[in-house]
N, C-alpha and C positions, 0 to 999 in steps of 0.2 A: 407467299409468292417468291419465286427465285429472283436473284439479282439479274438485271438485264443490262447489256452493253450495247450502246448505239454508236454508229459512225455518222457524224454529221449533226446538225442542230436538232434539238428536241423542241417541239412547239406545242403549246396548249392555248386554246382560244380563251379560256377563262381562268388562267393562272395556274400556279403550282402550290402545293402545301405538303408539309410533313405532318404525320399524325402519330399519336401514341394510343395503343389499344390496351385497355385494362384486361388482363387475362381472366379474372374471375367473372367480370360482368359483360365484357365485350364493348364497354363504353369507349367511344372514340373522342380524343381531345386533339385539337389542332395545335401544331407546334409553329414552326416558321411558315409564313405565308407570303408568296409572291402573287399579288393580285393582277388583274387583267391590264392595269396601267403600269405594271412593272415596279410598283412600290413593295418594299420588303418590310414586314412587321411581324410582331409576335405579342400575344397578350401577356406574356411573362417578361417582357423587356428584352433587351439585347445585350450580348456579351461578345466582344471582339477579343479573342484570346490568341496570343502568339507565344507558344512554348519555346523555351530555350533551345537553341540549336547551334551547331558549329558556326562561330562568327557572329551570332546574334543572341542577345540576352532576352529574357522574357518580358512581355509587356501586355497589360490588360486594360481594356476600356469597357465599362459597363454602363448601360443606360437603364435607369429605373430601379427603384427599390425592389428587391427580389428578382432582378434582371439577369440572373446567371443560373445555368443548369449545373454549374460546378461546385457551388457552395452557397450558403445563406448570405444574401446581400442586404444588410440593414444598417444604415448609418447610426442607429440608436441601439446597437448591440455590440458586444465584445466577445472574444473567445480566447481560450488559453492556447489554442493551436493555430497555426498559420493557415489561412484559407486561400489567399491570393498572393501573388508577388508583391513585395513591398513597393510602394509608389504607384500601384494600380489606381486608376481614376474611376470615379462613380459620378454620373450626372443624374441628379434627382431634383426635379422641379427647377428652380433657379440657382441651385447651389451645386458646386463641384466639390467632391471629397477626395482625399488621398488616403490610401491604405498604409498604415504604419504600425509600429510596435512601441509600446511604452518601455522606458528604461526601468531602473530599480525603484522608482517612486511613483505613487499614485497621484493623479491630478483630477480635480473635479471639473464639472461641465462649465463651458464658457470661458476657458483660460487659454492663453497663448502657450504653445510649446515650441521648443527649439531642438535642433540636433545636438548630440553630445559633443563635448569638447574634443578637439583634436589631441592626439598623443604626441608630445613633443619629440620623442625619439623616432617617430615615423614621418617627420617633416624634413624636407631639404636633404634627402639621402642621396649618396653617391650610388651609381650603378657599378657592378663588379666587372662588367665586360661590355664592349661595344655591342649595340643591337641594331641590326639592319632594318630598313624599311620593310614592312610586310610581316614582321615577326609579331608574335602575341605573348611571348614569355620574356619577362624582364627580371634579372637578378639584381637585388638591391642590398645595400649594407645598412642594417638598422643601427640605431644609436644606443641600444641597451635594454629595451623593453620587449619581452617575449610576445609572440603572436599565437593565438589559438587557431586551430584548423578552420578555414573559411571565415575568419573574423572579418575579412574585407570583401568577401563575396557579395556581389551586388553593389559594391561601392565603386570607388574610382582611384586610379593612379593617374596623376597629372605631372607634367614636366614643368617645374617651376623656375628653372634657370638654365641658361646656356644652350648648348646644341639641342635642337628639337623643342625648345621651350614653347609653351602655349598649348601643347597637345594634351588631351584628356581621354583616357580609355576606361571602359567599364570592366571591372574585375570579375572574372569567372570563378576563380578559386585560389586558395593558397594553402600550403601545408602547415602543420603545427611547427612553431619556430622557437627553439631554445637558444637564445642569444649567446649564452655562456659556452655552448657546444659549438656553434657556428654562427657568426654574426651576419651571414648572408642568407637570403631567402628568395626563392623564385616565385614571382607573381604571374599567374596566367590570366590573360585578359580575353574577353570576347572579341574585341576589336584589334585590328592590326595597325601598327605604326605607319603613319604617312611619311614621316621624316626620321631618318636614322638618329640614334643616340650615341654619344661618345663617352667612354668611361673616364677620360681625363678632365671633363668639365660638367657633364650633364648632371642635374640634380632633380630628384623626383619626390613627390609627396603622396602618401596614402590617406584616404579618408573612407570610413565605412559607409554603407548606404545611409544617407542622411535621415531616413525614416526608420532606422533599425533600433534606436535607443532614445526615444523622445523624452525630454525632461521639461518640467515646468519652467517658464521664463524666469530667469534669475535676475537679481538686482544688478549684478555685473554679468551680462550675458556671455555665454560661452559659444554661441552660434547664432545663426540666422533663424528667424521665426519660420517654422515649417507648417503651421496650421493652428486651428482652434478646436479644442475638445467640444463635442456636442452632447456628451454624456459623462458621467463620472467614470474615469478610466482606472482600472486596476493595474498595479505595477506588473510589468513584464507581459501584459496582455496585448492582443492585436485588436485593431478597430479602425474606424474611419474618422478623419479629421477634416473639418471644413477648410478649404483653401481659396474658394472664389464664390462670389455671390453673397446673399444675406446670411448673417450668422450673429447670434447673440454673444456678447463679450462683456466681461466684467469692466465697469467704468471706474476710472480714477481721474478726478479733476472735473473740469467743466468742458464737455464736448460741445461742438457747434454743428448743427445740421449742414451738410454739404462740405464741411472741412475735412482735412485729413485726420486719420486716427493712427497712432503709433503704439507699439508695445512699450510698457512702462516698468518692466522689471519684476521684482520679487513676487507680486501677487498674480502675475499672469494677465494683468489688466491692460486696457488701452486707454490712452488719454489724448489731449490735444497736442498737435505738433509744435515743437519749439524750433529755434533757428539752427540748432546743431543736430537735428534728427537725421539718421542715416536711412532707416528702413520704414517707409510708410506702408502699412498693410491694408488700408482701405479708406473708404469715405463714409462719414457718419450719415445714417439714414434716419434714425429716431433716437433722441436723447433721453436717457434716464439719469437720475442724480448719481453722484459718486457713491460707490459701493453697491449700486444696483447694476443691472445689465442692460446695455444699450444695443441697438441693432446697427451693425456695421456691414456695409457692402464691401466684402473682401476683394481687393484688387492687386495687392502687392506681394502675394505669396506664391501662387501657382506659376 
């Protein structure tokens, strides 16, 4: 049937649906359905996808295991290639997952992971020229460490001091940067500045996408906890990490039902909160003994 164009509202007494017809058999499978009450549903789950565009970075939200027509959605599977934008959300049952990529090390199931350490030479950098409000390209002076092409794509540039401080923009791209050849580099952002920056005092910091190089929680942490592994994750592979709702996590110490759980370092475990705890990642649901895995209602990650 040819495409049809209508002028005015299209009405149907018993709803609308999209269908897929198998060429070999003629079998018809329903896709998205809008029923007579106006409810939208699909047997395959739902995927709200926003592709990157000028001024807007990509964002994905998926409902249900297998709930995307764009790629395999399974929180208990990993892949060597990227299937979704980093940071995409998946709601499956009572748990929310975030899509990320492991760094250079593998991590087994039920362990806390953090973002990679910041690069000292890419912190508190001066800008090379004034930048007007509304601009998206900012030239910065790095401190001595080279930058690979798009190393910071999907990450953030934030103004940490002086004029314009407090702003944070999502990075779209950056070129390869050889500091010895030219200490300055232009960072292109999706978002435009709300407040102008001044080269005589503004300082900015770059951070990569916090889900781009996840590492096992270290004894001396290099970053905030970004999620919990739900399967054994291979180094440099992509997958889903639990960030909210029930998740099993390695136990260290004596947990108490209803009390806070906090990351405890080198083993990637959680334990009871102490007086000097900074990041609480959840509330204890079911206690198992130390070195076993307890059930934690994650609340402090997403």
